[in-house]
DSSP file (Angstrom, degrees, kcal/mol; ACC not computed):
  #  RESIDUE AA STRUCTURE BP1 BP2  ACC     N-H-->O    O-->H-N    N-H-->O    O-->H-N    TCO  KAPPA ALPHA  PHI   PSI    X-CA   Y-CA   Z-CA
    1    1 A M              0   0    0      0, 0.0     2,-0.2     0, 0.0     3,-0.0   0.000 360.0 360.0 360.0 129.5   -4.5   24.0    6.1
    2    2 A E        -     0   0    0      1,-0.1     2,-0.5     0, 0.0     0, 0.0  -0.478 360.0-116.8 -72.6 140.6   -1.0   25.5    6.2
    3    3 A K        -     0   0    0     -2,-0.2     2,-0.3     2,-0.0    -1,-0.1  -0.672  34.2-165.1 -79.1 126.1    1.6   23.7    4.2
    4    4 A E        -     0   0    0     -2,-0.5     2,-1.5     2,-0.0     0, 0.0  -0.824  28.4-115.4-109.8 150.9    4.3   22.4    6.4
    5    5 A N        +     0   0    0     -2,-0.3     2,-0.3     2,-0.0    -2,-0.0  -0.673  59.7 151.1 -84.3  87.3    7.8   21.2    5.4
    6    6 A K        -     0   0    0     -2,-1.5     2,-0.2     1,-0.0    -2,-0.0  -0.835  51.9 -99.5-118.4 155.8    7.3   17.6    6.5
    7    7 A E        -     0   0    0     -2,-0.3     2,-0.5     1,-0.1    -2,-0.0  -0.547  38.9-118.6 -71.7 135.8    8.8   14.4    5.2
    8    8 A I        +     0   0    0     -2,-0.2     3,-0.1     1,-0.1    -1,-0.1  -0.659  34.3 176.5 -76.5 125.1    6.5   12.5    2.8
    9    9 A I        +     0   0    0     -2,-0.5     2,-0.3     1,-0.2    -1,-0.1   0.536  62.7  33.7-107.9  -9.6    5.8    9.1    4.4
   10   10 A L        -     0   0    0      2,-0.0     2,-0.3     0, 0.0    -1,-0.2  -0.988  58.5-176.4-149.7 135.6    3.3    7.7    1.9
   11   11 A R        +     0   0    0     -2,-0.3     2,-0.3    -3,-0.1     0, 0.0  -0.950  23.7 121.6-128.6 151.8    2.9    8.0   -1.9
   12   12 A G        -     0   0    0     -2,-0.3     2,-0.6     2,-0.0    -2,-0.0  -0.974  61.9 -62.2-179.5-170.3    0.2    6.6   -4.1
   13   13 A I        -     0   0    0     -2,-0.3     2,-0.3     2,-0.0     3,-0.0  -0.882  50.2-139.1 -99.9 122.0   -2.5    7.3   -6.6
   14   14 A A        -     0   0    0     -2,-0.6     4,-0.0     1,-0.1    -3,-0.0  -0.606  12.9-159.9 -84.9 138.6   -5.3    9.4   -5.2
   15   15 A A  S    S+     0   0    0      1,-0.3    -1,-0.1    -2,-0.3    -2,-0.0   0.739  86.1   8.2 -82.7 -26.5   -8.9    8.7   -6.0
   16   16 A S  S    S-     0   0    0      2,-0.1    -1,-0.3    -3,-0.0     2,-0.0  -0.985  88.2-101.6-150.8 152.3   -9.8   12.3   -5.0
   17   17 A P        +     0   0    0      0, 0.0     2,-0.2     0, 0.0    -2,-0.0  -0.300  65.0  80.2 -74.7 158.2   -7.7   15.4   -4.0
   18   18 A G        -     0   0    0      2,-0.0     2,-0.4    -2,-0.0    -2,-0.1  -0.653  64.2 -98.2 136.7 171.4   -7.1   16.6   -0.5
   19   19 A I        -     0   0    0     -2,-0.2     2,-0.4     2,-0.0     0, 0.0  -0.992  31.9-169.8-127.5 133.2   -5.1   16.2    2.7
   20   20 A I        -     0   0    0     -2,-0.4     2,-0.4     2,-0.0    -2,-0.0  -0.956   8.7-168.6-125.9 142.8   -6.4   14.2    5.7
   21   21 A K        +     0   0    0     -2,-0.4     2,-0.3    18,-0.1    -2,-0.0  -1.000  36.5 109.2-127.7 129.5   -5.1   14.0    9.2
   22   22 A G        -     0   0    0     -2,-0.4     2,-0.4    19,-0.0    18,-0.1  -0.981  66.6 -55.6-176.3-176.5   -6.5   11.4   11.5
   23   23 A T        -     0   0    0     -2,-0.3    18,-3.1    16,-0.1     2,-0.4  -0.687  50.0-132.9 -83.7 130.7   -6.1    8.1   13.4
   24   24 A V  E     -a   41   0A   0     -2,-0.4     2,-0.5    16,-0.2    18,-0.2  -0.703  19.3-169.5 -86.6 132.3   -5.1    5.1   11.3
   25   25 A K  E     -a   42   0A   0     16,-3.0    18,-2.5    -2,-0.4     2,-0.7  -0.984   9.1-153.9-122.0 120.0   -7.1    1.9   11.8
   26   26 A I  E     -a   43   0A   0     -2,-0.5     2,-0.5    16,-0.2    18,-0.2  -0.838  12.4-165.1 -95.0 117.0   -5.7   -1.2   10.2
   27   27 A L        -     0   0    0     16,-2.7    18,-0.4    -2,-0.7    -2,-0.0  -0.902  16.8-174.6-107.5 125.8   -8.5   -3.7    9.5
   28   28 A M  S    S+     0   0    0     -2,-0.5    -1,-0.1     1,-0.2    16,-0.1   0.664  76.4   7.3 -89.1 -19.1   -7.6   -7.3    8.7
   29   29 A S  S >  S-     0   0    0      1,-0.0     3,-1.9    16,-0.0    -1,-0.2  -0.976  79.4-103.6-155.1 161.4  -11.2   -8.3    8.0
   30   30 A P  G >  S+     0   0    0      0, 0.0     3,-1.8     0, 0.0     4,-0.1   0.776 114.6  70.4 -60.1 -25.8  -14.6   -6.7    7.7
   31   31 A E  G >  S+     0   0    0      1,-0.3     3,-0.7     2,-0.1    20,-0.0   0.705  87.2  66.3 -65.1 -18.1  -15.5   -8.0   11.1
   32   32 A D  G X   +     0   0    0     -3,-1.9     3,-2.5     1,-0.2     4,-0.3   0.425  68.2 104.6 -80.7   1.1  -13.0   -5.4   12.5
   33   33 A A  G X   +     0   0    0     -3,-1.8     3,-1.7     1,-0.3    -1,-0.2   0.749  64.7  71.4 -57.4 -25.4  -15.2   -2.5   11.4
   34   34 A S  G <  S+     0   0    0     -3,-0.7    -1,-0.3     1,-0.3    -2,-0.1   0.693  87.0  66.3 -66.0 -16.5  -16.3   -2.0   15.0
   35   35 A K  G <  S+     0   0    0     -3,-2.5    -1,-0.3     2,-0.0     2,-0.2   0.670  83.0 100.0 -74.7 -17.2  -12.8   -0.6   15.7
   36   36 A M    <   -     0   0    0     -3,-1.7     2,-0.3    -4,-0.3    22,-0.0  -0.484  54.4-165.4 -77.7 137.9  -13.5    2.4   13.4
   37   37 A Q    >   -     0   0    0     -2,-0.2     3,-2.2   -14,-0.1     2,-0.1  -0.830  43.1 -78.8-111.2 157.1  -14.5    5.8   14.8
   38   38 A E  T 3  S+     0   0    0     -2,-0.3    20,-0.2     1,-0.3    19,-0.1  -0.348 119.6  18.2 -54.8 126.6  -16.0    8.6   12.6
   39   39 A G  T 3  S+     0   0    0     18,-3.3    -1,-0.3     1,-0.3    19,-0.2   0.362  89.6 139.9  92.4  -5.1  -13.1   10.2   10.7
   40   40 A D    <   -     0   0    0     -3,-2.2    19,-2.5    17,-0.4    20,-0.8  -0.249  57.6-114.2 -65.9 159.9  -10.5    7.4   11.1
   41   41 A I  E     -ab  24  60A   0    -18,-3.1   -16,-3.0    17,-0.2     2,-0.5  -0.889  29.6-141.2 -97.6 118.2   -8.3    6.5    8.2
   42   42 A L  E     -ab  25  61A   0     18,-2.6    20,-3.1    -2,-0.6     2,-0.5  -0.680  19.2-175.4 -84.6 125.7   -9.1    3.0    7.0
   43   43 A V  E     +ab  26  62A   0    -18,-2.5   -16,-2.7    -2,-0.5     2,-0.3  -0.990  20.9 140.2-121.7 124.4   -6.1    0.8    6.0
   44   44 A T  E     - b   0  63A   0     18,-2.2    20,-0.6    -2,-0.5   -16,-0.1  -0.976  60.6-108.0-156.2 162.7   -6.8   -2.6    4.6
   45   45 A K  S    S-     0   0    0    -18,-0.4    19,-1.3    -2,-0.3     2,-0.3   0.926  98.2 -18.1 -62.3 -45.1   -5.5   -4.9    1.8
   46   46 A E        -     0   0    0     17,-0.2     2,-0.4    18,-0.1    -1,-0.2  -0.975  65.1-119.2-154.3 160.8   -8.7   -4.3   -0.3
   47   47 A T        +     0   0    0     -2,-0.3    16,-0.0    -3,-0.1    14,-0.0  -0.904  31.2 170.7-108.5 140.0  -12.2   -3.0    0.1
   48   48 A T    >   -     0   0    0     -2,-0.4     3,-2.4     0, 0.0     4,-0.1  -0.843  53.7 -90.6-132.7 169.5  -15.2   -5.2   -0.6
   49   49 A P  G >  S+     0   0    0      0, 0.0     3,-1.6     0, 0.0    -2,-0.0   0.780 122.0  69.1 -55.3 -25.3  -18.9   -4.5    0.0
   50   50 A Q  G 3  S+     0   0    0      1,-0.3     3,-0.4     2,-0.1     4,-0.2   0.695  91.3  61.0 -66.9 -17.7  -18.5   -6.2    3.4
   51   51 A Y  G X>  +     0   0    0     -3,-2.4     4,-2.6     1,-0.2     3,-0.8   0.328  69.5 112.2 -87.9   6.9  -16.4   -3.2    4.5
   52   52 A I  H <> S+     0   0    0     -3,-1.6     4,-2.4     1,-0.3    -1,-0.2   0.832  72.1  54.7 -56.1 -38.5  -19.2   -0.7    4.0
   53   53 A L  H 3> S+     0   0    0     -3,-0.4     4,-0.7     1,-0.2    -1,-0.3   0.896 114.0  41.7 -63.1 -38.8  -19.6    0.0    7.8
   54   54 A A  H X> S+     0   0    0     -3,-0.8     4,-1.2     2,-0.2     3,-0.7   0.898 112.7  54.1 -72.7 -41.1  -15.9    1.0    8.0
   55   55 A I  H 3< S+     0   0    0     -4,-2.6     3,-0.5     1,-0.2    -2,-0.2   0.891 103.5  55.9 -60.9 -41.3  -15.9    2.9    4.7
   56   56 A L  H 3< S+     0   0    0     -4,-2.4    -1,-0.2     1,-0.2    -2,-0.2   0.772 112.0  43.2 -64.7 -25.8  -18.9    5.0    5.8
   57   57 A K  H << S+     0   0    0     -4,-0.7   -18,-3.3    -3,-0.7   -17,-0.4   0.647  94.6 103.4 -90.4 -17.5  -16.9    6.1    8.9
   58   58 A A     <  -     0   0    0     -4,-1.2   -17,-0.2    -3,-0.5     3,-0.1  -0.395  50.4-166.4 -76.1 139.7  -13.6    6.7    7.1
   59   59 A S  S    S+     0   0    0    -19,-2.5     2,-0.3     1,-0.3   -18,-0.2   0.620  85.1   7.5 -90.1 -17.6  -12.2   10.1    6.2
   60   60 A A  E     -b   41   0A   0    -20,-0.8   -18,-2.6     2,-0.0     2,-0.4  -0.976  67.6-145.7-157.4 155.8   -9.7    8.3    3.9
   61   61 A I  E     -b   42   0A   0     -2,-0.3     2,-0.5   -20,-0.2   -18,-0.2  -0.995   8.7-171.1-130.8 131.0   -9.0    4.8    2.7
   62   62 A I  E     +b   43   0A   0    -20,-3.1   -18,-2.2    -2,-0.4     2,-0.3  -0.988  14.8 173.7-121.3 124.5   -5.6    3.3    2.0
   63   63 A T  E      b   44   0A   0     -2,-0.5   -18,-0.2   -20,-0.2   -17,-0.2  -0.849 360.0 360.0-127.2 164.9   -5.4   -0.1    0.2
   64   64 A D              0   0    0    -19,-1.3   -18,-0.1   -20,-0.6   -19,-0.1   0.457 360.0 360.0 -75.2 360.0   -2.7   -2.3   -1.2
């Protein structure tokens, strides 16, 4: 992936290295997991075992 001069819009502590580009899906509860498509970026307050269906489809996870 070519490095582009873009404004950084999000900072945090990474669990693993890499850059991901995809559709963001904000889930308010594990029941919203059906909204996830393969490769989506999962955004939620926290992950629990109940989120496993969404986690398995996610290319990245962002939590509070």
